[in-house]
C-alpha positions as CSV (number, residue, x, y, z in Angstrom):
1,M,82.1,-1.8,-181.5
2,S,78.6,-0.5,-181.5
3,K,75.8,-2.1,-183.6
4,L,75.6,1.0,-185.7
5,R,79.4,1.1,-186.4
6,R,79.3,-2.6,-187.4
7,Q,76.5,-1.8,-189.8
8,L,78.3,1.2,-191.2
9,S,81.5,-0.7,-191.8
10,S,79.9,-3.7,-193.4
11,N,79.8,-2.9,-197.1
12,T,78.8,0.7,-197.5
13,A,80.7,2.8,-200.0
14,S,81.9,6.1,-198.6
15,V,81.4,7.9,-201.9
16,V,78.2,9.1,-203.5
17,E,76.7,6.9,-206.2
18,T,74.0,7.9,-208.5
19,K,70.6,6.3,-207.8
20,S,67.7,6.0,-210.2
21,L,65.0,8.4,-209.3
22,V,62.4,6.0,-210.7
23,D,63.6,3.3,-208.3
24,I,63.4,5.7,-205.3
25,K,59.9,6.8,-206.4
26,N,58.7,3.2,-206.9
27,R,59.3,2.4,-203.2
28,T,56.5,4.7,-202.0
29,G,54.8,5.9,-205.2
30,N,56.0,9.5,-204.6
31,L,59.5,10.8,-205.0
32,Y,59.2,13.5,-202.4
33,E,57.8,11.1,-199.8
34,S,60.7,8.8,-200.4
35,I,63.2,11.6,-200.0
36,A,61.5,12.7,-196.8
37,I,61.8,9.2,-195.4
38,I,65.5,9.1,-196.3
39,A,66.1,12.5,-194.8
40,K,64.4,11.5,-191.5
41,R,66.5,8.3,-191.3
42,A,69.7,10.3,-192.1
43,N,68.9,12.6,-189.2
44,Q,68.4,9.6,-186.9
45,I,71.8,8.1,-187.9
46,N,73.5,11.5,-187.6
47,I,72.2,12.0,-184.0
48,T,73.2,8.5,-183.0
49,L,76.7,8.9,-184.4
50,K,77.2,12.3,-182.7
51,E,76.1,10.9,-179.4
52,E,78.4,7.9,-179.7
53,L,81.4,10.0,-180.8
54,H,80.8,12.5,-178.0
55,N,80.6,9.7,-175.4
56,K,83.9,8.2,-176.6
57,L,85.7,11.6,-176.7
58,E,84.3,12.4,-173.2
59,E,86.6,9.7,-171.8
60,F,89.6,11.8,-172.9
61,A,88.2,15.1,-171.6
62,N,90.5,17.0,-169.3
63,H,88.6,19.3,-167.0
64,T,91.5,21.6,-166.0
65,D,91.7,25.2,-167.1
66,S,95.4,25.3,-167.5
67,L,96.5,26.1,-171.1
68,E,99.9,24.5,-170.4
69,E,98.5,21.0,-170.1
70,I,97.0,20.7,-173.6
71,H,98.5,17.7,-175.3
72,E,97.7,15.4,-178.1
73,N,96.2,12.0,-177.4
74,K,96.8,9.4,-180.1
75,E,93.7,7.3,-179.2
76,Q,91.5,10.4,-179.4
77,I,92.9,11.3,-182.8
78,E,92.4,7.8,-184.1
79,I,88.8,7.7,-182.9
80,S,88.1,11.0,-184.6
81,K,89.7,9.9,-187.9
82,A,87.6,6.6,-187.8
83,Y,84.4,8.7,-187.6
84,E,85.6,11.0,-190.3
85,R,86.1,8.0,-192.7
86,M,82.6,6.7,-192.0
87,P,80.0,7.2,-194.8
88,N,77.8,10.1,-194.8
89,P,74.4,9.5,-193.0
90,A,72.5,10.4,-196.1
91,I,74.4,7.7,-198.1
92,L,73.6,5.2,-195.3
93,A,70.0,6.2,-195.2
94,T,69.6,5.9,-198.9
95,Q,71.2,2.5,-198.9
96,E,68.9,1.3,-196.1
97,F,65.9,2.7,-198.0
98,M,66.8,0.9,-201.2
99,E,67.4,-2.3,-199.4
100,E,64.0,-2.0,-197.7
101,K,65.5,-1.9,-194.2
102,I,63.6,1.2,-193.1
103,Y,60.1,0.8,-191.5
104,Y,57.8,3.7,-192.3
105,R,54.1,4.3,-192.4
106,K,51.7,6.9,-193.8
107,N,49.7,9.1,-191.5
108,D,46.1,8.6,-192.7
109,S,44.9,12.0,-191.3
110,D,43.7,12.9,-194.8
111,L,41.0,10.2,-194.7
112,F,39.1,12.1,-191.9
113,S,39.1,15.6,-193.4
């Protein structure tokens, strides 16, 4: 099991929970900046999950062009279902942000203008 899947299956709820906007804002001092950080992390998680799923399903790929040989593979179905049950990347990113597990920094380009 990959490091990311262990992290996801640890104690993350699969359903959306309301979060206090004040708590999210207090992490950076700006609500929109906090949301941008969460969105970037959610994209990173999503890309990693897609690559991992694609690599696992590639093992089952059948590279023949015959329509007669299409059949169900139970392992492939179970892997797909496991990934469908995983929490949404936005939920994971929000949880990581609230637990201060995300490293971020400000670009200080405004200081020089």
